[in-house]
All heavy atoms as atom14 arrays in JSON, in Angstrom:
{
  "sequence": "MAGQLGSTELLLAPWVLAGVITLFGALTNAEISSFITETGGQYVFFERMYGPFVACT",
  "atom14_mask": [
    [1, 1, 1, 1, 1, 1, 1, 1, 0, 0, 0, 0, 0, 0],
    [1, 1, 1, 1, 1, 0, 0, 0, 0, 0, 0, 0, 0, 0],
    [1, 1, 1, 1, 0, 0, 0, 0, 0, 0, 0, 0, 0, 0],
    [1, 1, 1, 1, 1, 1, 1, 1, 1, 0, 0, 0, 0, 0],
    [1, 1, 1, 1, 1, 1, 1, 1, 0, 0, 0, 0, 0, 0],
    [1, 1, 1, 1, 0, 0, 0, 0, 0, 0, 0, 0, 0, 0],
    [1, 1, 1, 1, 1, 1, 0, 0, 0, 0, 0, 0, 0, 0],
    [1, 1, 1, 1, 1, 1, 1, 0, 0, 0, 0, 0, 0, 0],
    [1, 1, 1, 1, 1, 1, 1, 1, 1, 0, 0, 0, 0, 0],
    [1, 1, 1, 1, 1, 1, 1, 1, 0, 0, 0, 0, 0, 0],
    [1, 1, 1, 1, 1, 1, 1, 1, 0, 0, 0, 0, 0, 0],
    [1, 1, 1, 1, 1, 1, 1, 1, 0, 0, 0, 0, 0, 0],
    [1, 1, 1, 1, 1, 0, 0, 0, 0, 0, 0, 0, 0, 0],
    [1, 1, 1, 1, 1, 1, 1, 0, 0, 0, 0, 0, 0, 0],
    [1, 1, 1, 1, 1, 1, 1, 1, 1, 1, 1, 1, 1, 1],
    [1, 1, 1, 1, 1, 1, 1, 0, 0, 0, 0, 0, 0, 0],
    [1, 1, 1, 1, 1, 1, 1, 1, 0, 0, 0, 0, 0, 0],
    [1, 1, 1, 1, 1, 0, 0, 0, 0, 0, 0, 0, 0, 0],
    [1, 1, 1, 1, 0, 0, 0, 0, 0, 0, 0, 0, 0, 0],
    [1, 1, 1, 1, 1, 1, 1, 0, 0, 0, 0, 0, 0, 0],
    [1, 1, 1, 1, 1, 1, 1, 1, 0, 0, 0, 0, 0, 0],
    [1, 1, 1, 1, 1, 1, 1, 0, 0, 0, 0, 0, 0, 0],
    [1, 1, 1, 1, 1, 1, 1, 1, 0, 0, 0, 0, 0, 0],
    [1, 1, 1, 1, 1, 1, 1, 1, 1, 1, 1, 0, 0, 0],
    [1, 1, 1, 1, 0, 0, 0, 0, 0, 0, 0, 0, 0, 0],
    [1, 1, 1, 1, 1, 0, 0, 0, 0, 0, 0, 0, 0, 0],
    [1, 1, 1, 1, 1, 1, 1, 1, 0, 0, 0, 0, 0, 0],
    [1, 1, 1, 1, 1, 1, 1, 0, 0, 0, 0, 0, 0, 0],
    [1, 1, 1, 1, 1, 1, 1, 1, 0, 0, 0, 0, 0, 0],
    [1, 1, 1, 1, 1, 0, 0, 0, 0, 0, 0, 0, 0, 0],
    [1, 1, 1, 1, 1, 1, 1, 1, 1, 0, 0, 0, 0, 0],
    [1, 1, 1, 1, 1, 1, 1, 1, 0, 0, 0, 0, 0, 0],
    [1, 1, 1, 1, 1, 1, 0, 0, 0, 0, 0, 0, 0, 0],
    [1, 1, 1, 1, 1, 1, 0, 0, 0, 0, 0, 0, 0, 0],
    [1, 1, 1, 1, 1, 1, 1, 1, 1, 1, 1, 0, 0, 0],
    [1, 1, 1, 1, 1, 1, 1, 1, 0, 0, 0, 0, 0, 0],
    [1, 1, 1, 1, 1, 1, 1, 0, 0, 0, 0, 0, 0, 0],
    [1, 1, 1, 1, 1, 1, 1, 1, 1, 0, 0, 0, 0, 0],
    [1, 1, 1, 1, 1, 1, 1, 0, 0, 0, 0, 0, 0, 0],
    [1, 1, 1, 1, 0, 0, 0, 0, 0, 0, 0, 0, 0, 0],
    [1, 1, 1, 1, 0, 0, 0, 0, 0, 0, 0, 0, 0, 0],
    [1, 1, 1, 1, 1, 1, 1, 1, 1, 0, 0, 0, 0, 0],
    [1, 1, 1, 1, 1, 1, 1, 1, 1, 1, 1, 1, 0, 0],
    [1, 1, 1, 1, 1, 1, 1, 0, 0, 0, 0, 0, 0, 0],
    [1, 1, 1, 1, 1, 1, 1, 1, 1, 1, 1, 0, 0, 0],
    [1, 1, 1, 1, 1, 1, 1, 1, 1, 1, 1, 0, 0, 0],
    [1, 1, 1, 1, 1, 1, 1, 1, 1, 0, 0, 0, 0, 0],
    [1, 1, 1, 1, 1, 1, 1, 1, 1, 1, 1, 0, 0, 0],
    [1, 1, 1, 1, 1, 1, 1, 1, 0, 0, 0, 0, 0, 0],
    [1, 1, 1, 1, 1, 1, 1, 1, 1, 1, 1, 1, 0, 0],
    [1, 1, 1, 1, 0, 0, 0, 0, 0, 0, 0, 0, 0, 0],
    [1, 1, 1, 1, 1, 1, 1, 0, 0, 0, 0, 0, 0, 0],
    [1, 1, 1, 1, 1, 1, 1, 1, 1, 1, 1, 0, 0, 0],
    [1, 1, 1, 1, 1, 1, 1, 0, 0, 0, 0, 0, 0, 0],
    [1, 1, 1, 1, 1, 0, 0, 0, 0, 0, 0, 0, 0, 0],
    [1, 1, 1, 1, 1, 1, 0, 0, 0, 0, 0, 0, 0, 0],
    [1, 1, 1, 1, 1, 1, 1, 0, 0, 0, 0, 0, 0, 0]
  ],
  "atom14_positions": [
    [[13.98, -35.07, -28.13], [14.98, -36.02, -28.53], [14.61, -36.62, -29.88], [15.47, -36.79, -30.73], [15.1, -37.1, -27.46], [16.2, -38.05, -27.68], [16.34, -39.09, -26.22], [17.18, -40.46, -26.91], [0.0, 0.0, 0.0], [0.0, 0.0, 0.0], [0.0, 0.0, 0.0], [0.0, 0.0, 0.0], [0.0, 0.0, 0.0], [0.0, 0.0, 0.0]],
    [[13.36, -36.97, -30.04], [12.93, -37.56, -31.31], [13.07, -36.56, -32.45], [13.45, -36.93, -33.57], [11.48, -38.03, -31.21], [0.0, 0.0, 0.0], [0.0, 0.0, 0.0], [0.0, 0.0, 0.0], [0.0, 0.0, 0.0], [0.0, 0.0, 0.0], [0.0, 0.0, 0.0], [0.0, 0.0, 0.0], [0.0, 0.0, 0.0], [0.0, 0.0, 0.0]],
    [[12.8, -35.29, -32.18], [12.93, -34.27, -33.21], [14.38, -34.05, -33.62], [14.67, -33.79, -34.79], [0.0, 0.0, 0.0], [0.0, 0.0, 0.0], [0.0, 0.0, 0.0], [0.0, 0.0, 0.0], [0.0, 0.0, 0.0], [0.0, 0.0, 0.0], [0.0, 0.0, 0.0], [0.0, 0.0, 0.0], [0.0, 0.0, 0.0], [0.0, 0.0, 0.0]],
    [[15.28, -34.16, -32.68], [16.7, -33.96, -32.99], [17.29, -35.15, -33.72], [18.14, -34.99, -34.57], [17.48, -33.67, -31.72], [17.15, -32.34, -31.11], [17.89, -32.11, -29.81], [18.44, -33.03, -29.23], [17.87, -30.87, -29.34], [0.0, 0.0, 0.0], [0.0, 0.0, 0.0], [0.0, 0.0, 0.0], [0.0, 0.0, 0.0], [0.0, 0.0, 0.0]],
    [[16.85, -36.36, -33.36], [17.38, -37.55, -34.02], [16.87, -37.69, -35.45], [17.62, -38.02, -36.36], [17.04, -38.81, -33.23], [17.83, -39.05, -31.97], [17.3, -40.26, -31.23], [19.29, -39.24, -32.28], [0.0, 0.0, 0.0], [0.0, 0.0, 0.0], [0.0, 0.0, 0.0], [0.0, 0.0, 0.0], [0.0, 0.0, 0.0], [0.0, 0.0, 0.0]],
    [[15.59, -37.48, -35.61], [15.0, -37.58, -36.94], [14.84, -39.0, -37.44], [14.54, -39.22, -38.6], [0.0, 0.0, 0.0], [0.0, 0.0, 0.0], [0.0, 0.0, 0.0], [0.0, 0.0, 0.0], [0.0, 0.0, 0.0], [0.0, 0.0, 0.0], [0.0, 0.0, 0.0], [0.0, 0.0, 0.0], [0.0, 0.0, 0.0], [0.0, 0.0, 0.0]],
    [[15.04, -39.98, -36.57], [14.93, -41.37, -36.98], [14.3, -42.19, -35.87], [14.77, -42.15, -34.73], [16.32, -41.94, -37.31], [16.25, -43.33, -37.52], [0.0, 0.0, 0.0], [0.0, 0.0, 0.0], [0.0, 0.0, 0.0], [0.0, 0.0, 0.0], [0.0, 0.0, 0.0], [0.0, 0.0, 0.0], [0.0, 0.0, 0.0], [0.0, 0.0, 0.0]],
    [[13.25, -42.93, -36.21], [12.61, -43.75, -35.18], [13.48, -44.94, -34.8], [13.43, -45.41, -33.66], [11.25, -44.26, -35.67], [11.42, -44.95, -36.9], [10.29, -43.12, -35.85], [0.0, 0.0, 0.0], [0.0, 0.0, 0.0], [0.0, 0.0, 0.0], [0.0, 0.0, 0.0], [0.0, 0.0, 0.0], [0.0, 0.0, 0.0], [0.0, 0.0, 0.0]],
    [[14.3, -45.43, -35.71], [15.19, -46.56, -35.39], [16.2, -46.17, -34.32], [16.48, -46.94, -33.4], [15.91, -47.07, -36.64], [15.02, -47.77, -37.63], [14.31, -46.8, -38.57], [14.72, -45.62, -38.65], [13.32, -47.22, -39.18], [0.0, 0.0, 0.0], [0.0, 0.0, 0.0], [0.0, 0.0, 0.0], [0.0, 0.0, 0.0], [0.0, 0.0, 0.0]],
    [[16.77, -44.97, -34.46], [17.74, -44.51, -33.46], [17.07, -44.25, -32.12], [17.69, -44.37, -31.07], [18.45, -43.25, -33.94], [19.47, -43.43, -35.05], [20.01, -42.09, -35.5], [20.59, -44.35, -34.62], [0.0, 0.0, 0.0], [0.0, 0.0, 0.0], [0.0, 0.0, 0.0], [0.0, 0.0, 0.0], [0.0, 0.0, 0.0], [0.0, 0.0, 0.0]],
    [[15.81, -43.88, -32.15], [15.08, -43.63, -30.91], [14.7, -44.94, -30.23], [14.71, -45.04, -29.0], [13.84, -42.81, -31.2], [13.06, -42.31, -29.99], [13.93, -41.4, -29.14], [11.82, -41.57, -30.42], [0.0, 0.0, 0.0], [0.0, 0.0, 0.0], [0.0, 0.0, 0.0], [0.0, 0.0, 0.0], [0.0, 0.0, 0.0], [0.0, 0.0, 0.0]],
    [[14.38, -45.96, -30.99], [13.97, -47.24, -30.42], [15.16, -48.11, -29.98], [15.0, -48.98, -29.14], [13.13, -48.02, -31.42], [11.72, -47.5, -31.63], [11.02, -48.3, -32.72], [10.93, -47.58, -30.34], [0.0, 0.0, 0.0], [0.0, 0.0, 0.0], [0.0, 0.0, 0.0], [0.0, 0.0, 0.0], [0.0, 0.0, 0.0], [0.0, 0.0, 0.0]],
    [[16.32, -47.87, -30.53], [17.49, -48.7, -30.22], [17.83, -48.74, -28.73], [18.04, -49.82, -28.17], [18.69, -48.26, -31.04], [0.0, 0.0, 0.0], [0.0, 0.0, 0.0], [0.0, 0.0, 0.0], [0.0, 0.0, 0.0], [0.0, 0.0, 0.0], [0.0, 0.0, 0.0], [0.0, 0.0, 0.0], [0.0, 0.0, 0.0], [0.0, 0.0, 0.0]],
    [[17.89, -47.61, -28.03], [18.17, -47.69, -26.58], [17.09, -48.43, -25.8], [17.4, -49.12, -24.83], [18.25, -46.23, -26.13], [18.44, -45.44, -27.36], [17.86, -46.22, -28.47], [0.0, 0.0, 0.0], [0.0, 0.0, 0.0], [0.0, 0.0, 0.0], [0.0, 0.0, 0.0], [0.0, 0.0, 0.0], [0.0, 0.0, 0.0], [0.0, 0.0, 0.0]],
    [[15.83, -48.3, -26.23], [14.75, -49.01, -25.55], [14.88, -50.51, -25.74], [14.68, -51.3, -24.81], [13.39, -48.53, -26.06], [13.03, -47.19, -25.54], [13.27, -45.99, -26.13], [12.37, -46.9, -24.3], [12.8, -44.98, -25.34], [12.24, -45.5, -24.21], [11.9, -47.69, -23.28], [11.64, -44.88, -23.13], [11.3, -47.07, -22.2], [11.17, -45.69, -22.13]],
    [[15.21, -50.92, -26.94], [15.38, -52.35, -27.21], [16.58, -52.89, -26.44], [16.52, -53.96, -25.83], [15.52, -52.6, -28.72], [15.92, -54.03, -29.01], [14.22, -52.26, -29.43], [0.0, 0.0, 0.0], [0.0, 0.0, 0.0], [0.0, 0.0, 0.0], [0.0, 0.0, 0.0], [0.0, 0.0, 0.0], [0.0, 0.0, 0.0], [0.0, 0.0, 0.0]],
    [[17.68, -52.15, -26.43], [18.87, -52.58, -25.7], [18.58, -52.69, -24.21], [18.97, -53.68, -23.56], [20.02, -51.59, -25.95], [21.32, -51.91, -25.24], [21.89, -53.23, -25.74], [22.3, -50.79, -25.44], [0.0, 0.0, 0.0], [0.0, 0.0, 0.0], [0.0, 0.0, 0.0], [0.0, 0.0, 0.0], [0.0, 0.0, 0.0], [0.0, 0.0, 0.0]],
    [[17.89, -51.71, -23.65], [17.53, -51.77, -22.22], [16.6, -52.95, -21.94], [16.72, -53.6, -20.89], [16.87, -50.47, -21.79], [0.0, 0.0, 0.0], [0.0, 0.0, 0.0], [0.0, 0.0, 0.0], [0.0, 0.0, 0.0], [0.0, 0.0, 0.0], [0.0, 0.0, 0.0], [0.0, 0.0, 0.0], [0.0, 0.0, 0.0], [0.0, 0.0, 0.0]],
    [[15.7, -53.25, -22.85], [14.81, -54.4, -22.68], [15.56, -55.71, -22.69], [15.26, -56.61, -21.89], [0.0, 0.0, 0.0], [0.0, 0.0, 0.0], [0.0, 0.0, 0.0], [0.0, 0.0, 0.0], [0.0, 0.0, 0.0], [0.0, 0.0, 0.0], [0.0, 0.0, 0.0], [0.0, 0.0, 0.0], [0.0, 0.0, 0.0], [0.0, 0.0, 0.0]],
    [[16.54, -55.84, -23.56], [17.35, -57.06, -23.63], [18.17, -57.23, -22.36], [18.26, -58.33, -21.79], [18.24, -57.06, -24.88], [19.27, -58.16, -24.85], [17.39, -57.17, -26.14], [0.0, 0.0, 0.0], [0.0, 0.0, 0.0], [0.0, 0.0, 0.0], [0.0, 0.0, 0.0], [0.0, 0.0, 0.0], [0.0, 0.0, 0.0], [0.0, 0.0, 0.0]],
    [[18.77, -56.14, -21.89], [19.54, -56.21, -20.65], [18.65, -56.58, -19.47], [19.03, -57.4, -18.62], [20.28, -54.87, -20.4], [21.38, -54.69, -21.44], [20.86, -54.81, -19.0], [22.02, -53.32, -21.44], [0.0, 0.0, 0.0], [0.0, 0.0, 0.0], [0.0, 0.0, 0.0], [0.0, 0.0, 0.0], [0.0, 0.0, 0.0], [0.0, 0.0, 0.0]],
    [[17.46, -56.02, -19.41], [16.51, -56.34, -18.35], [16.09, -57.8, -18.42], [15.98, -58.48, -17.39], [15.29, -55.43, -18.43], [15.72, -54.07, -18.34], [14.3, -55.72, -17.33], [0.0, 0.0, 0.0], [0.0, 0.0, 0.0], [0.0, 0.0, 0.0], [0.0, 0.0, 0.0], [0.0, 0.0, 0.0], [0.0, 0.0, 0.0], [0.0, 0.0, 0.0]],
    [[15.86, -58.3, -19.63], [15.49, -59.71, -19.8], [16.61, -60.63, -19.33], [16.35, -61.61, -18.62], [15.16, -59.99, -21.26], [14.82, -61.44, -21.6], [13.52, -61.85, -20.91], [14.7, -61.61, -23.1], [0.0, 0.0, 0.0], [0.0, 0.0, 0.0], [0.0, 0.0, 0.0], [0.0, 0.0, 0.0], [0.0, 0.0, 0.0], [0.0, 0.0, 0.0]],
    [[17.85, -60.32, -19.67], [18.97, -61.13, -19.21], [19.07, -61.1, -17.68], [19.36, -62.13, -17.05], [20.28, -60.65, -19.82], [20.44, -61.0, -21.27], [21.35, -60.33, -22.05], [19.68, -62.0, -21.87], [21.51, -60.64, -23.39], [19.83, -62.32, -23.2], [20.75, -61.64, -23.97], [0.0, 0.0, 0.0], [0.0, 0.0, 0.0], [0.0, 0.0, 0.0]],
    [[18.85, -59.95, -17.08], [18.89, -59.86, -15.62], [17.79, -60.69, -14.97], [18.01, -61.35, -13.97], [0.0, 0.0, 0.0], [0.0, 0.0, 0.0], [0.0, 0.0, 0.0], [0.0, 0.0, 0.0], [0.0, 0.0, 0.0], [0.0, 0.0, 0.0], [0.0, 0.0, 0.0], [0.0, 0.0, 0.0], [0.0, 0.0, 0.0], [0.0, 0.0, 0.0]],
    [[16.59, -60.65, -15.55], [15.48, -61.43, -14.99], [15.74, -62.93, -15.14], [15.46, -63.71, -14.22], [14.19, -61.05, -15.69], [0.0, 0.0, 0.0], [0.0, 0.0, 0.0], [0.0, 0.0, 0.0], [0.0, 0.0, 0.0], [0.0, 0.0, 0.0], [0.0, 0.0, 0.0], [0.0, 0.0, 0.0], [0.0, 0.0, 0.0], [0.0, 0.0, 0.0]],
    [[16.28, -63.33, -16.27], [16.58, -64.75, -16.46], [17.7, -65.22, -15.53], [17.65, -66.34, -15.01], [16.96, -65.01, -17.92], [15.83, -64.87, -18.92], [16.36, -65.02, -20.35], [14.73, -65.88, -18.66], [0.0, 0.0, 0.0], [0.0, 0.0, 0.0], [0.0, 0.0, 0.0], [0.0, 0.0, 0.0], [0.0, 0.0, 0.0], [0.0, 0.0, 0.0]],
    [[18.69, -64.37, -15.31], [19.76, -64.71, -14.37], [19.21, -64.84, -12.95], [19.56, -65.78, -12.22], [20.86, -63.64, -14.42], [21.35, -63.55, -15.75], [21.99, -63.97, -13.47], [0.0, 0.0, 0.0], [0.0, 0.0, 0.0], [0.0, 0.0, 0.0], [0.0, 0.0, 0.0], [0.0, 0.0, 0.0], [0.0, 0.0, 0.0], [0.0, 0.0, 0.0]],
    [[18.34, -63.92, -12.56], [17.74, -63.97, -11.24], [16.89, -65.23, -11.08], [16.88, -65.86, -10.02], [16.9, -62.72, -11.0], [16.77, -62.39, -9.55], [17.46, -62.95, -8.72], [15.87, -61.49, -9.24], [0.0, 0.0, 0.0], [0.0, 0.0, 0.0], [0.0, 0.0, 0.0], [0.0, 0.0, 0.0], [0.0, 0.0, 0.0], [0.0, 0.0, 0.0]],
    [[16.17, -65.62, -12.11], [15.36, -66.83, -12.05], [16.24, -68.08, -11.94], [15.9, -69.01, -11.2], [14.48, -66.93, -13.3], [0.0, 0.0, 0.0], [0.0, 0.0, 0.0], [0.0, 0.0, 0.0], [0.0, 0.0, 0.0], [0.0, 0.0, 0.0], [0.0, 0.0, 0.0], [0.0, 0.0, 0.0], [0.0, 0.0, 0.0], [0.0, 0.0, 0.0]],
    [[17.35, -68.08, -12.63], [18.27, -69.22, -12.54], [18.87, -69.34, -11.15], [18.95, -70.43, -10.59], [19.38, -69.03, -13.58], [20.31, -70.21, -13.69], [19.71, -71.38, -14.43], [18.76, -71.19, -15.2], [20.21, -72.5, -14.22], [0.0, 0.0, 0.0], [0.0, 0.0, 0.0], [0.0, 0.0, 0.0], [0.0, 0.0, 0.0], [0.0, 0.0, 0.0]],
    [[19.26, -68.22, -10.58], [19.83, -68.25, -9.23], [18.77, -68.7, -8.22], [19.06, -69.47, -7.31], [20.4, -66.86, -8.86], [21.62, -66.56, -9.71], [20.76, -66.79, -7.39], [22.1, -65.13, -9.6], [0.0, 0.0, 0.0], [0.0, 0.0, 0.0], [0.0, 0.0, 0.0], [0.0, 0.0, 0.0], [0.0, 0.0, 0.0], [0.0, 0.0, 0.0]],
    [[17.55, -68.22, -8.37], [16.51, -68.58, -7.41], [16.12, -70.05, -7.52], [15.58, -70.62, -6.57], [15.28, -67.7, -7.59], [14.66, -67.96, -8.82], [0.0, 0.0, 0.0], [0.0, 0.0, 0.0], [0.0, 0.0, 0.0], [0.0, 0.0, 0.0], [0.0, 0.0, 0.0], [0.0, 0.0, 0.0], [0.0, 0.0, 0.0], [0.0, 0.0, 0.0]],
    [[16.42, -70.69, -8.64], [16.15, -72.12, -8.73], [17.21, -72.93, -7.98], [16.94, -74.05, -7.55], [16.09, -72.56, -10.19], [17.36, -72.53, -10.79], [0.0, 0.0, 0.0], [0.0, 0.0, 0.0], [0.0, 0.0, 0.0], [0.0, 0.0, 0.0], [0.0, 0.0, 0.0], [0.0, 0.0, 0.0], [0.0, 0.0, 0.0], [0.0, 0.0, 0.0]],
    [[18.4, -72.37, -7.81], [19.45, -73.07, -7.07], [19.39, -72.77, -5.57], [19.66, -73.63, -4.75], [20.84, -72.67, -7.59], [21.16, -73.25, -8.92], [21.38, -72.42, -10.01], [21.24, -74.61, -9.12], [21.68, -72.93, -11.25], [21.53, -75.14, -10.35], [21.75, -74.31, -11.42], [0.0, 0.0, 0.0], [0.0, 0.0, 0.0], [0.0, 0.0, 0.0]],
    [[19.08, -71.52, -5.22], [19.02, -71.11, -3.82], [17.55, -70.95, -3.45], [16.91, -69.98, -3.83], [19.78, -69.78, -3.61], [21.23, -69.92, -4.06], [19.7, -69.36, -2.15], [22.01, -68.62, -4.05], [0.0, 0.0, 0.0], [0.0, 0.0, 0.0], [0.0, 0.0, 0.0], [0.0, 0.0, 0.0], [0.0, 0.0, 0.0], [0.0, 0.0, 0.0]],
    [[17.03, -71.91, -2.72], [15.59, -71.94, -2.44], [15.23, -71.32, -1.09], [14.09, -71.43, -0.65], [15.07, -73.38, -2.49], [15.8, -74.18, -1.57], [15.23, -73.95, -3.89], [0.0, 0.0, 0.0], [0.0, 0.0, 0.0], [0.0, 0.0, 0.0], [0.0, 0.0, 0.0], [0.0, 0.0, 0.0], [0.0, 0.0, 0.0], [0.0, 0.0, 0.0]],
    [[16.19, -70.67, -0.43], [15.89, -70.02, 0.85], [15.09, -68.75, 0.62], [15.15, -68.15, -0.44], [17.19, -69.64, 1.56], [18.08, -70.82, 1.88], [19.42, -70.37, 2.43], [19.47, -69.31, 3.09], [20.4, -71.07, 2.19], [0.0, 0.0, 0.0], [0.0, 0.0, 0.0], [0.0, 0.0, 0.0], [0.0, 0.0, 0.0], [0.0, 0.0, 0.0]],
    [[14.34, -68.34, 1.65], [13.63, -67.07, 1.55], [14.58, -65.93, 1.88], [15.56, -66.11, 2.6], [12.44, -67.03, 2.51], [12.91, -67.24, 3.85], [11.43, -68.1, 2.16], [0.0, 0.0, 0.0], [0.0, 0.0, 0.0], [0.0, 0.0, 0.0], [0.0, 0.0, 0.0], [0.0, 0.0, 0.0], [0.0, 0.0, 0.0], [0.0, 0.0, 0.0]],
    [[14.33, -64.76, 1.34], [15.15, -63.59, 1.62], [15.56, -62.84, 0.37], [16.1, -61.75, 0.46], [0.0, 0.0, 0.0], [0.0, 0.0, 0.0], [0.0, 0.0, 0.0], [0.0, 0.0, 0.0], [0.0, 0.0, 0.0], [0.0, 0.0, 0.0], [0.0, 0.0, 0.0], [0.0, 0.0, 0.0], [0.0, 0.0, 0.0], [0.0, 0.0, 0.0]],
    [[15.33, -63.41, -0.78], [15.57, -62.71, -2.04], [17.02, -62.37, -2.3], [17.92, -63.17, -2.06], [0.0, 0.0, 0.0], [0.0, 0.0, 0.0], [0.0, 0.0, 0.0], [0.0, 0.0, 0.0], [0.0, 0.0, 0.0], [0.0, 0.0, 0.0], [0.0, 0.0, 0.0], [0.0, 0.0, 0.0], [0.0, 0.0, 0.0], [0.0, 0.0, 0.0]],
    [[17.23, -61.15, -2.79], [18.56, -60.71, -3.23], [19.58, -60.77, -2.11], [20.75, -61.08, -2.35], [18.49, -59.29, -3.78], [17.66, -59.14, -5.02], [18.22, -59.92, -6.19], [17.56, -60.8, -6.69], [19.41, -59.61, -6.58], [0.0, 0.0, 0.0], [0.0, 0.0, 0.0], [0.0, 0.0, 0.0], [0.0, 0.0, 0.0], [0.0, 0.0, 0.0]],
    [[19.17, -60.49, -0.88], [20.11, -60.54, 0.24], [20.72, -61.93, 0.37], [21.93, -62.08, 0.5], [19.42, -60.12, 1.54], [20.31, -60.28, 2.74], [21.27, -59.33, 3.02], [20.2, -61.39, 3.58], [22.12, -59.47, 4.11], [21.04, -61.54, 4.66], [21.99, -60.58, 4.94], [22.83, -60.73, 6.0], [0.0, 0.0, 0.0], [0.0, 0.0, 0.0]],
    [[19.88, -62.94, 0.34], [20.36, -64.32, 0.48], [21.22, -64.71, -0.72], [22.25, -65.36, -0.57], [19.18, -65.3, 0.66], [19.65, -66.73, 0.65], [18.45, -64.99, 1.95], [0.0, 0.0, 0.0], [0.0, 0.0, 0.0], [0.0, 0.0, 0.0], [0.0, 0.0, 0.0], [0.0, 0.0, 0.0], [0.0, 0.0, 0.0], [0.0, 0.0, 0.0]],
    [[20.81, -64.3, -1.91], [21.6, -64.62, -3.1], [23.0, -64.03, -3.0], [24.0, -64.72, -3.23], [20.93, -64.08, -4.36], [19.55, -64.63, -4.63], [18.71, -63.97, -5.5], [19.1, -65.79, -4.04], [17.44, -64.46, -5.77], [17.84, -66.29, -4.29], [17.01, -65.63, -5.16], [0.0, 0.0, 0.0], [0.0, 0.0, 0.0], [0.0, 0.0, 0.0]],
    [[23.09, -62.75, -2.64], [24.39, -62.1, -2.54], [25.22, -62.69, -1.41], [26.43, -62.83, -1.53], [24.25, -60.6, -2.34], [23.82, -59.86, -3.58], [23.25, -58.62, -3.49], [23.99, -60.41, -4.83], [22.85, -57.93, -4.63], [23.61, -59.74, -5.97], [23.04, -58.5, -5.87], [0.0, 0.0, 0.0], [0.0, 0.0, 0.0], [0.0, 0.0, 0.0]],
    [[24.56, -63.02, -0.31], [25.29, -63.6, 0.83], [25.89, -64.96, 0.46], [27.04, -65.24, 0.77], [24.37, -63.73, 2.03], [25.08, -64.23, 3.27], [24.15, -64.36, 4.45], [22.97, -64.73, 4.23], [24.59, -64.11, 5.57], [0.0, 0.0, 0.0], [0.0, 0.0, 0.0], [0.0, 0.0, 0.0], [0.0, 0.0, 0.0], [0.0, 0.0, 0.0]],
    [[25.12, -65.77, -0.22], [25.62, -67.1, -0.6], [26.68, -67.03, -1.7], [27.61, -67.83, -1.72], [24.46, -67.96, -1.09], [23.44, -68.32, -0.03], [23.84, -69.49, 0.86], [24.12, -70.71, 0.17], [23.22, -71.62, -0.18], [21.96, -71.42, 0.11], [23.58, -72.71, -0.81], [0.0, 0.0, 0.0], [0.0, 0.0, 0.0], [0.0, 0.0, 0.0]],
    [[26.53, -66.09, -2.63], [27.46, -66.02, -3.75], [28.74, -65.26, -3.4], [29.83, -65.67, -3.81], [26.79, -65.35, -4.95], [25.74, -66.2, -5.59], [25.08, -65.49, -7.11], [24.28, -64.01, -6.53], [0.0, 0.0, 0.0], [0.0, 0.0, 0.0], [0.0, 0.0, 0.0], [0.0, 0.0, 0.0], [0.0, 0.0, 0.0], [0.0, 0.0, 0.0]],
    [[28.63, -64.12, -2.68], [29.77, -63.24, -2.49], [30.21, -63.07, -1.06], [31.22, -62.45, -0.79], [29.45, -61.85, -3.07], [29.05, -61.89, -4.52], [27.8, -61.46, -4.92], [29.93, -62.36, -5.5], [27.42, -61.48, -6.25], [29.55, -62.39, -6.84], [28.31, -61.95, -7.2], [27.93, -61.98, -8.5], [0.0, 0.0, 0.0], [0.0, 0.0, 0.0]],
    [[29.42, -63.58, -0.1], [29.8, -63.46, 1.3], [28.99, -62.4, 2.03], [28.28, -61.6, 1.43], [0.0, 0.0, 0.0], [0.0, 0.0, 0.0], [0.0, 0.0, 0.0], [0.0, 0.0, 0.0], [0.0, 0.0, 0.0], [0.0, 0.0, 0.0], [0.0, 0.0, 0.0], [0.0, 0.0, 0.0], [0.0, 0.0, 0.0], [0.0, 0.0, 0.0]],
    [[29.1, -62.38, 3.35], [28.27, -61.47, 4.15], [28.61, -59.99, 3.99], [27.76, -59.14, 4.14], [28.51, -61.93, 5.59], [29.79, -62.68, 5.55], [29.9, -63.26, 4.17], [0.0, 0.0, 0.0], [0.0, 0.0, 0.0], [0.0, 0.0, 0.0], [0.0, 0.0, 0.0], [0.0, 0.0, 0.0], [0.0, 0.0, 0.0], [0.0, 0.0, 0.0]],
    [[29.87, -59.67, 3.65], [30.23, -58.26, 3.5], [29.48, -57.62, 2.34], [28.95, -56.51, 2.46], [31.74, -58.12, 3.29], [32.16, -56.69, 3.1], [32.23, -55.83, 4.17], [32.52, -56.21, 1.85], [32.62, -54.5, 4.01], [32.89, -54.91, 1.67], [32.95, -54.04, 2.74], [0.0, 0.0, 0.0], [0.0, 0.0, 0.0], [0.0, 0.0, 0.0]],
    [[29.39, -58.29, 1.23], [28.69, -57.76, 0.06], [27.19, -57.73, 0.3], [26.5, -56.8, -0.14], [29.03, -58.58, -1.2], [28.23, -58.12, -2.39], [30.51, -58.5, -1.5], [0.0, 0.0, 0.0], [0.0, 0.0, 0.0], [0.0, 0.0, 0.0], [0.0, 0.0, 0.0], [0.0, 0.0, 0.0], [0.0, 0.0, 0.0], [0.0, 0.0, 0.0]],
    [[26.66, -58.69, 1.01], [25.22, -58.75, 1.27], [24.76, -57.6, 2.15], [23.64, -57.13, 2.01], [24.86, -60.08, 1.92], [0.0, 0.0, 0.0], [0.0, 0.0, 0.0], [0.0, 0.0, 0.0], [0.0, 0.0, 0.0], [0.0, 0.0, 0.0], [0.0, 0.0, 0.0], [0.0, 0.0, 0.0], [0.0, 0.0, 0.0], [0.0, 0.0, 0.0]],
    [[25.6, -57.14, 3.05], [25.21, -56.05, 3.96], [25.22, -54.69, 3.27], [24.48, -53.81, 3.67], [26.15, -56.0, 5.15], [25.94, -57.39, 6.25], [0.0, 0.0, 0.0], [0.0, 0.0, 0.0], [0.0, 0.0, 0.0], [0.0, 0.0, 0.0], [0.0, 0.0, 0.0], [0.0, 0.0, 0.0], [0.0, 0.0, 0.0], [0.0, 0.0, 0.0]],
    [[26.04, -54.5, 2.26], [26.15, -53.17, 1.65], [25.22, -52.97, 0.52], [24.41, -53.62, 0.11], [27.57, -52.91, 1.14], [27.94, -53.95, 0.23], [28.53, -52.84, 2.28], [0.0, 0.0, 0.0], [0.0, 0.0, 0.0], [0.0, 0.0, 0.0], [0.0, 0.0, 0.0], [0.0, 0.0, 0.0], [0.0, 0.0, 0.0], [0.0, 0.0, 0.0]]
  ]
}
């Protein structure tokens, strides 16, 4: 892939974008966990936010 692109900037761009998206997801998860202090992780978060049907699937 790097040989075909010929540019390190084009090769690093998807990595940087994925890192930013991951950072936003982690910050969102941290914000939600500060409001919902129950144990159970993502299951409890989804159940409280979207209802039991979404939490089960």
